ROFI-204283 format. One record per residue (C-alpha): chain; x, y, z. Coordinates in pm, 1 decimal, padded with zeros to 6 digits. Each point is the difference from the previous one (the first is absolute). Layout:
// ROFI-204283
<node "A" <X Y Z>> ...
//
This chain:
// ROFI-204283
<node "A" <09206.1 13030.8 10964.5>> <node "A" <-00235.7 -00179.2 -00241.1>> <node "A" <00128.2 -00219.2 -00281.7>> <node "A" <-00179.6 -00177.7 -00283.2>> <node "A" <00168.0 -00297.6 -00164.7>> <node "A" <-00172.8 -00097.7 -00323.1>> <node "A" <00032.7 -00326.8 -00189.6>> <node "A" <00039.8 -00369.2 00061.2>> <node "A" <-00157.0 -00296.0 -00171.4>> <node "A" <00309.6 -00217.8 00031.9>> <node "A" <00261.2 -00040.0 00270.2>> <node "A" <00252.6 00172.1 -00225.8>> <node "A" <-00194.9 00324.7 00030.2>> <node "A" <-00161.2 -00043.1 00340.1>> <node "A" <00292.0 -00104.8 00221.6>> <node "A" <00220.0 00301.0 -00086.1>> <node "A" <-00299.4 00214.9 00091.2>> <node "A" <-00034.1 -00180.4 00331.3>> <node "A" <00372.2 00054.2 00064.6>> <node "A" <-00040.4 00374.6 -00057.1>> <node "A" <-00308.4 00009.3 00224.0>> <node "A" <00186.7 -00186.4 00276.4>> <node "A" <00280.4 00255.3 -00014.6>> <node "A" <-00240.6 00293.0 00027.7>> <node "A" <-00162.9 -00166.9 00299.0>> <node "A" <00340.0 -00077.3 00155.0>> <node "A" <00100.5 00365.0 -00026.5>> <node "A" <-00312.0 00125.7 00174.1>> <node "A" <-00284.5 -00209.4 00136.7>> <node "A" <-00235.0 00291.8 -00067.4>> <node "A" <00058.2 -00023.4 -00376.0>> <node "A" <-00308.5 -00131.3 -00180.8>> <node "A" <00030.8 -00212.3 -00315.4>> <node "A" <-00287.3 -00084.1 -00233.3>> <node "A" <00040.7 -00245.6 -00287.4>> <node "A" <-00199.8 00040.7 -00319.8>> <node "A" <-00032.2 -00326.4 -00191.4>> <node "A" <-00264.1 -00244.6 -00117.4>> <node "A" <-00203.3 -00273.1 00165.0>> <node "A" <00134.4 -00252.3 -00250.0>> <node "A" <00370.0 00053.0 00066.9>> <node "A" <00229.6 -00152.8 00261.2>> <node "A" <-00043.4 00314.0 00211.1>> <node "A" <-00353.4 -00104.0 00094.7>> <node "A" <00141.3 -00310.6 00172.4>> <node "A" <00329.3 00133.3 00133.9>> <node "A" <-00077.3 00349.1 00131.9>> <node "A" <-00247.3 -00112.3 00270.4>> <node "A" <00293.3 -00187.7 00157.0>> <node "A" <00214.5 00313.9 00008.8>> <node "A" <-00251.9 00239.8 00150.4>> <node "A" <00011.4 00238.1 -00296.5>> <node "A" <-00343.4 00095.7 -00141.1>> <node "A" <-00093.7 -00049.5 -00365.1>> <node "A" <-00226.3 00213.3 -00219.7>> <node "A" <-00099.5 -00197.9 -00308.9>> <node "A" <-00044.8 00121.3 -00357.4>> <node "A" <-00186.4 -00183.1 -00275.5>> <node "A" <00283.3 00004.1 -00252.8>> <node "A" <00163.2 -00260.1 -00225.7>> <node "A" <00306.0 -00037.6 -00217.4>> <node "A" <-00026.1 00092.7 -00367.4>> <node "A" <00306.2 -00137.1 -00175.3>> <node "A" <-00010.3 -00353.9 -00138.0>> <node "A" <-00363.3 -00072.2 00091.8>> <node "A" <-00159.7 -00018.3 -00344.1>> <node "A" <-00217.6 00260.8 -00168.7>> <node "A" <-00326.1 -00053.6 00189.8>> <node "A" <00156.0 -00012.7 00346.9>> <node "A" <00232.4 00292.0 -00079.0>> <node "A" <-00295.9 00216.5 -00104.4>> <node "A" <-00187.3 -00098.7 00316.1>> <node "A" <00306.1 00086.5 00210.2>> <node "A" <00039.9 00335.9 -00175.0>> <node "A" <-00363.6 00081.7 00076.2>> <node "A" <00079.4 -00026.9 00372.5>> <node "A" <00280.5 00256.1 -00008.5>> <node "A" <-00209.2 00320.1 00035.2>> <node "A" <-00191.9 -00146.8 00291.9>> <node "A" <00321.5 -00116.7 00169.1>> <node "A" <00144.5 00350.3 -00032.7>> <node "A" <-00309.5 00151.9 00161.9>> <node "A" <00003.2 -00261.8 00274.1>> <node "A" <00372.2 00062.5 00061.6>> <node "A" <-00071.8 00370.3 00033.1>> <node "A" <-00277.4 -00070.6 00249.7>> <node "A" <00227.0 -00223.7 00209.4>> <node "A" <00284.7 00252.4 -00004.5>> <node "A" <-00225.2 00288.9 00097.5>> <node "A" <-00135.6 -00199.7 00291.5>> <node "A" <00339.8 -00117.2 00125.4>> <node "A" <00191.8 00322.3 -00078.9>> <node "A" <00345.5 -00153.3 -00044.1>> <node "A" <00326.0 00193.7 00012.6>> <node "A" <00150.4 -00219.9 -00274.4>> <node "A" <-00119.7 -00270.1 -00241.6>> <node "A" <00240.6 -00280.0 -00100.4>> <node "A" <-00075.0 -00233.2 -00289.6>> <node "A" <00162.2 -00343.3 00022.3>> <node "A" <-00133.5 -00150.9 -00323.1>> <node "A" <-00307.8 -00206.7 -00071.9>> <node "A" <-00344.5 00086.6 -00134.7>> <node "A" <-00094.4 00250.3 00270.6>> <node "A" <00324.2 00194.5 -00016.9>> <node "A" <-00083.8 00189.0 -00320.2>> <node "A" <-00334.5 00160.6 00088.5>> <node "A" <00102.8 00075.9 00358.6>> <node "A" <00323.8 00177.4 -00096.2>> <node "A" <-00167.9 00181.2 -00290.7>> <node "A" <-00277.2 00122.6 00228.2>> <node "A" <00254.9 00112.9 00258.8>> <node "A" <00191.3 00193.0 -00262.5>> <node "A" <-00316.3 00173.9 -00119.0>> <node "A" <-00071.2 00097.1 00361.2>> <node "A" <00346.4 00151.5 00041.5>> <node "A" <00118.2 -00259.0 00252.1>> <node "A" <00366.9 -00106.5 00018.2>> <node "A" <00043.6 -00325.6 -00192.7>> <node "A" <00261.9 -00272.1 -00033.5>> <node "A" <00025.2 -00335.6 -00173.7>> <node "A" <00215.2 -00305.4 00065.2>> <node "A" <00117.1 -00213.2 -00293.0>> <node "A" <00116.9 -00341.9 00110.6>> <node "A" <00113.1 -00150.4 -00331.7>> <node "A" <00295.3 00064.7 -00228.0>> <node "A" <-00240.4 00093.8 -00281.9>> <node "A" <-00284.6 00225.0 00117.9>> <node "A" <-00359.8 -00089.1 -00078.6>> <node "A" <-00220.0 00213.3 -00221.7>> <node "A" <-00189.2 00155.8 00292.4>> <node "A" <00315.0 00117.9 00174.6>> <node "A" <00146.3 00132.5 -00323.6>> <node "A" <-00305.2 00225.6 -00023.8>> <node "A" <-00014.1 00090.7 00368.7>> <node "A" <00373.2 00069.8 -00000.3>> <node "A" <-00054.3 00297.3 -00230.6>> <node "A" <-00160.5 00203.0 00277.7>> <node "A" <00063.3 -00174.6 00334.2>> <node "A" <00213.0 00212.3 00233.3>> <node "A" <00226.4 -00293.9 00085.8>> <node "A" <00078.2 -00326.3 -00178.1>> <node "A" <00164.6 -00271.1 00207.9>> <node "A" <00175.7 -00274.2 -00200.2>> <node "A" <00160.7 -00325.6 00105.8>> <node "A" <00283.3 -00007.5 -00254.3>> <node "A" <00227.1 00274.4 -00137.0>> <node "A" <-00073.5 -00130.3 -00350.6>> <node "A" <-00368.1 00094.5 00042.7>> <node "A" <00068.1 00369.6 00055.0>> <node "A" <00035.7 00065.4 -00374.6>> <node "A" <-00375.8 -00042.5 -00045.5>> <node "A" <-00082.0 00304.7 00215.6>> <node "A" <00089.2 00366.4 00038.7>> <node "A" <00337.1 00017.6 00177.4>> <node "A" <-00092.1 00265.0 00257.0>> <node "A" <-00285.6 -00206.7 00140.0>> <node "A" <00164.1 -00343.0 00014.7>> <node "A" <00150.3 -00151.5 00311.7>> <node "A" <00173.6 -00339.7 -00010.4>> <node "A" <-00107.4 -00148.8 00332.4>> <node "A" <-00029.8 -00371.7 -00062.7>> <node "A" <-00324.6 -00185.7 00052.5>> <node "A" <-00139.2 00030.2 00354.5>> <node "A" <-00035.3 -00325.5 00192.2>> <node "A" <-00209.9 -00086.2 00301.7>> <node "A" <00150.7 00062.9 00341.8>> <node "A" <-00001.8 -00368.9 00098.3>> <node "A" <00212.5 -00093.1 -00302.7>> <node "A" <00232.7 00297.7 00040.1>> <node "A" <00063.6 -00109.8 00359.2>> <node "A" <00025.2 -00370.2 -00083.1>> <node "A" <00295.1 -00200.8 00122.5>> <node "A" <00205.8 -00238.2 -00208.4>> <node "A" <00061.0 -00351.3 00124.8>> <node "A" <00366.3 -00070.6 00065.8>> <node "A" <00105.1 -00309.8 -00192.5>> <node "A" <00136.2 -00285.7 00208.5>> <node "A" <00177.6 -00317.1 -00112.6>> <node "A" <-00255.1 -00270.5 -00068.3>> <node "A" <-00289.8 00240.0 -00056.4>> <node "A" <-00212.9 -00086.8 -00303.1>> <node "A" <00025.9 00223.4 -00305.0>> <node "A" <-00339.0 00174.1 00008.7>> <node "A" <-00168.2 00104.3 -00324.2>> <node "A" <-00294.3 00240.0 00018.1>> <node "A" <-00235.9 -00030.7 -00298.0>> <node "A" <-00281.7 00243.6 -00071.6>> <node "A" <-00178.7 00143.4 -00299.9>> <node "A" <-00196.8 00288.0 00146.9>> <node "A" <-00306.1 -00001.9 00223.2>> <node "A" <-00187.9 -00232.3 -00239.0>> <node "A" <00294.1 -00229.8 -00065.0>> <node "A" <00142.9 -00080.3 -00343.7>> <node "A" <-00095.3 -00332.2 -00157.6>> <node "A" <00298.1 -00009.9 -00235.7>> <node "A" <00247.9 00053.4 00283.8>> <node "A" <-00177.5 -00258.7 00214.2>> <node "A" <00030.4 -00261.2 -00276.0>> <node "A" <00363.2 00085.2 -00076.4>> <node "A" <00104.7 -00047.4 00362.0>> <node "A" <-00165.9 -00342.6 00011.2>> <node "A" <00167.3 -00087.0 -00332.4>> <node "A" <00334.9 00099.6 00151.2>> <node "A" <-00026.8 -00241.6 00293.9>> <node "A" <00105.2 -00318.6 -00191.2>> <node "A" <00315.7 00182.5 -00110.7>> <node "A" <00079.8 00081.9 00364.0>> <node "A" <-00055.6 -00349.6 00138.3>> <node "A" <00356.7 -00032.9 00129.0>> <node "A" <-00028.0 00333.6 00185.8>> <node "A" <-00342.8 -00043.3 00154.7>> <node "A" <00136.8 -00066.6 00349.2>> <node "A" <00170.1 00341.4 -00013.5>> <node "A" <-00297.1 00192.7 -00138.4>> <node "A" <-00309.6 00152.4 00155.7>> <node "A" <-00274.2 00185.3 -00188.7>> <node "A" <-00244.9 00262.2 00122.6>> <node "A" <-00253.8 00031.3 -00281.1>> <node "A" <-00289.0 00243.4 -00042.4>> <node "A" <-00221.0 -00160.9 -00263.0>> <node "A" <-00321.6 00200.1 -00011.5>> <node "A" <-00319.0 -00187.8 00083.0>> <node "A" <-00048.0 -00180.5 -00332.9>> <node "A" <00325.7 -00197.4 00000.3>> <node "A" <00029.6 -00067.7 00373.6>> <node "A" <-00090.7 -00369.3 00003.0>> <node "A" <00188.3 -00097.4 -00316.0>> <node "A" <00319.2 00168.5 00119.7>> <node "A" <-00027.0 -00159.2 00344.4>> <node "A" <-00035.5 -00339.2 -00167.4>> <node "A" <00298.1 00069.3 -00226.8>> <node "A" <00231.3 00058.5 00294.9>> <node "A" <-00137.1 -00304.5 00184.8>> <node "A" <00062.7 -00227.6 -00297.8>> <node "A" <00366.4 00102.2 -00002.1>> <node "A" <00035.5 00001.7 00381.0>> <node "A" <00130.4 00356.2 -00008.3>> <node "A" <-00028.5 00222.0 00305.5>> <node "A" <-00247.0 00274.1 -00079.9>> <node "A" <-00237.4 00242.6 00167.4>> <node "A" <-00273.6 00059.4 -00256.9>> <node "A" <-00245.5 00284.0 00056.1>> <node "A" <-00264.9 00171.0 -00212.5>> <node "A" <00113.5 00340.7 00127.3>> <node "A" <00286.0 00112.7 00225.2>> <node "A" <-00113.1 00271.1 00239.3>> <node "A" <00333.4 00052.9 00176.0>> <node "A" <00229.1 00068.3 -00295.2>> <node "A" <00257.9 00166.7 00224.6>> <node "A" <00068.4 -00330.4 00175.4>> <node "A" <-00011.2 -00190.3 -00328.9>> <node "A" <00267.2 00225.8 -00148.6>> <node "A" <00209.4 -00032.8 00313.9>> <node "A" <-00001.8 -00380.2 -00017.9>> <node "A" <00071.6 -00026.4 -00373.4>> <node "A" <00335.0 -00060.9 -00166.0>> <node "A" <-00135.1 00033.6 -00354.5>> <node "A" <-00321.7 00133.1 -00151.1>> <node "A" <-00183.3 -00121.6 -00309.8>> <node "A" <-00263.3 00254.8 -00096.5>> <node "A" <-00152.3 00248.8 -00241.4>> <node "A" <00162.8 00341.3 -00048.6>> <node "A" <-00268.6 00242.0 00111.9>> <node "A" <00128.5 00331.6 00131.7>> <node "A" <-00104.6 -00065.6 00360.2>> <node "A" <00165.6 -00341.6 00003.2>> <node "A" <00321.7 00154.5 -00133.1>> <node "A" <-00010.8 00276.3 00261.3>> <node "A" <-00051.5 -00250.8 00280.3>> <node "A" <00267.7 -00234.2 -00134.4>> <node "A" <00262.8 00272.2 -00031.2>> <node "A" <-00087.4 00147.0 00340.2>> <node "A" <00035.7 -00350.5 00146.1>> <node "A" <00324.9 -00063.4 -00188.4>> <node "A" <-00114.3 -00327.6 -00156.1>> <node "A" <00117.1 -00194.6 -00304.5>> <node "A" <-00280.2 -00072.6 -00245.1>> <node "A" <-00089.5 -00184.0 -00317.1>> <node "A" <-00253.3 00217.4 -00178.6>> <node "A" <-00259.2 -00144.7 -00236.7>> <node "A" <-00172.2 00315.1 -00130.8>> <node "A" <-00368.2 -00011.1 -00085.5>> <node "A" <00012.7 00020.4 -00380.9>> <node "A" <-00335.2 00175.9 -00041.0>> <node "A" <00068.2 00294.2 00232.3>> <node "A" <-00076.0 00339.1 -00154.3>> <node "A" <00299.0 00121.4 -00203.9>> <node "A" <00179.4 -00318.8 00111.6>> <node "A" <00101.8 00201.0 00306.1>> <node "A" <00081.8 -00305.1 00212.5>> <node "A" <00275.4 -00100.3 -00240.7>> <node "A" <00139.2 00354.5 00011.1>> <node "A" <-00015.7 -00006.1 00381.4>> <node "A" <00189.9 -00328.5 00016.3>> <node "A" <00261.1 00109.4 -00253.3>> <node "A" <00101.4 00290.8 00222.3>> <node "A" <00108.7 -00250.7 00266.7>> <node "A" <00136.1 -00264.3 -00236.2>> <node "A" <00224.5 00256.9 -00171.5>> <node "A" <00149.7 00084.4 00339.1>> <node "A" <00063.0 -00361.1 00097.6>> <node "A" <-00267.6 00015.2 00268.2>> <node "A" <-00235.8 -00265.3 -00140.1>> <node "A" <-00055.8 -00259.9 -00271.4>> <node "A" <-00289.1 -00009.0 -00244.7>> <node "A" <-00177.9 -00267.5 -00202.7>> <node "A" <-00249.5 00133.1 -00256.5>> <node "A" <-00319.9 -00202.2 00029.7>> <node "A" <00031.2 -00119.4 -00361.4>> <node "A" <00331.0 -00164.6 00099.8>> <node "A" <-00114.9 -00130.2 00336.9>> <node "A" <00046.1 -00369.0 00067.7>> <node "A" <00054.6 -00213.0 00304.3>> <node "A" <00345.5 -00094.3 -00124.8>> <node "A" <00113.1 00359.9 -00046.1>> <node "A" <-00141.1 00113.1 00333.0>> <node "A" <00157.4 -00293.5 00182.7>> <node "A" <00337.7 00085.0 -00154.2>> <node "A" <-00004.8 00349.5 00152.5>> <node "A" <-00117.3 -00130.8 00336.8>> <node "A" <00273.7 -00267.0 -00002.0>> <node "A" <00271.2 00250.8 -00090.3>> <node "A" <-00093.5 00258.3 00262.7>> <node "A" <-00065.4 -00255.9 00273.2>> <node "A" <00354.7 -00125.5 -00052.7>> <node "A" <00178.0 00333.8 -00033.9>> <node "A" <-00022.9 00206.7 00316.9>> <node "A" <00231.4 00268.9 -00138.6>> <node "A" <-00214.9 00056.6 -00310.1>> <node "A" <-00315.4 00010.3 00210.7>> <node "A" <00150.5 00252.9 00241.5>> <node "A" <00115.5 00218.4 -00289.7>> <node "A" <-00353.9 00008.8 -00138.5>> <node "A" <-00137.7 00087.2 00343.2>> <node "A" <00251.3 00279.9 00043.9>> <node "A" <-00078.2 00149.9 -00341.4>> <node "A" <-00373.7 -00026.3 00061.2>> <node "A" <00034.3 00177.9 00334.3>> <node "A" <00193.9 00282.0 -00170.0>> <node "A" <-00307.4 00067.0 -00216.9>> <node "A" <-00248.9 00003.0 00287.2>> <node "A" <-00119.6 00300.7 00194.7>> <node "A" <-00179.9 -00067.9 00326.6>> <node "A" <-00045.3 00377.9 00040.0>> <node "A" <-00209.0 00045.0 -00315.5>> <node "A" <-00323.6 00063.6 00190.5>> <node "A" <00175.0 00245.4 00231.9>> <node "A" <00146.3 00192.6 -00293.9>> <node "A" <-00340.2 00019.7 -00168.3>> <node "A" <-00161.8 00129.2 00318.5>> <node "A" <00277.4 00258.4 00042.1>> <node "A" <-00062.9 00125.6 -00352.7>> <node "A" <-00376.5 00012.1 00054.6>> <node "A" <00042.3 00197.9 00322.5>> <node "A" <00223.5 00248.7 -00183.2>> <node "A" <-00255.7 00021.2 -00281.3>> <node "A" <-00285.4 00072.8 00240.0>> <node "A" <00203.8 00256.8 00190.6>> <node "A" <00102.0 00171.4 -00322.8>> <node "A" <-00364.3 00018.6 -00107.1>> <node "A" <-00096.2 00155.0 00333.5>> <node "A" <00287.5 00250.4 -00016.0>> <node "A" <-00101.4 00112.6 -00348.2>> <node "A" <-00362.7 00038.4 00108.2>> <node "A" <00103.2 00211.1 00299.8>> <node "A" <00223.0 00212.8 -00221.9>> <node "A" <-00290.0 00071.6 -00236.1>> <node "A" <-00224.5 00099.5 00292.0>> <node "A" <00264.1 00240.4 00132.1>> <node "A" <00039.2 00157.9 -00343.7>> <node "A" <-00375.4 00038.1 -00028.0>> 
//
C-alpha cells in the first residue's frame, strides 16, 4: 500500500504525521509512505532521521503575512497544485492524508481532483482555516477533541485523539521514591519560548527554600541557552539545560510536573503520558487555539493554566510550590490527564484509512462488474 502524508512546517503538524506513518510501517513493512512538505519546514530536518522520504513544494502561508507577502504566497498556489498533481501521479498513492501546514492544502486538493481517497487530521480544539475548507470534501476528518467535531460534517468525522510517536506512546513513567527530587520539565516548543524561560528564572528566588528538593530539565531553544544556564548556576539549582530535547519520551517519564505551551501535540503527548502540567499558551496562535486547547484540560482538572499576560515568577512559583507539596493533588491531575489521552490514536486513524481504501476499491470493482 502507498500512503501520502501532506503537511508539516511545525512539530505540531509534523509529529502526528510521523506517528501515522510509523503505524502504517508497523502494520506492514512493505507499506510505502511519502511526505509532501516544504524545504523550509521542520520536516526537512526531521524526516531524514526517520527514513521517510520528502517531496517538497514551494508554498507559503497566506494569513497574517501582510498584503505584499500574501499576494506573493497566493501566486504560488496554482503552481503548487500542479506540482502536487505531478508528485501524486508519480507515486500513485492509495490514500492522501493532510496533517495541517502549508503543503497540506494543495496536496489534498489535488488528490481530491484526481479522485483519490482523502483524509485530514485536525490537532487543535479550533480548526484552522485550511482544514475548515478541506473538511468540506475530505472523505474522513480525524479530530483530537469531541468539541471539534461540530466544525465538520458529522458522517465524516471520527474522534480519534491526536496521534503520538511510537516512542512516546511506549514510554515508561518513573516510579517516585522517597528522597527523589521533584523534577520539573520546561519547554516551549522546538525553538523554545523566551517568555517561559524568563518566568522560570524569575520563579527561582521564590523557591529558594525548596531548591534542594527541586530539579529542572529545561529546553530553552538555542537563543536563550547560555542565559538560562547562568540563571540556574547563580541560584545553585539543579538543572539540565538543553537547546533541544531529542528524547522526549524519557524526559516525560522523568518529570513530575511540566511547564510548557499548549500546542496540540504537546497536549496529546502529555495526556498519553499521564502528566500534570502548567500551560502557558502562546497568545498569538491563530484563533488563540492554544488557550482553547489548554482550557479543555483545565476544565477537567487535568492541568493548570497561566495566560501569558498574567505570567510572573511569583505566580508560577506558587503553583510549583503547591503541587510539589501536595502529592494527592498531583496524582489527581495525572489521573485526569491520562483519562483524556489516547495512545491508540494513530492505530485508529490507520484502521479508518484502510477501511476507506478498501471501500473505494470495492466500489470501483462494483462499477466494473455493472459495466
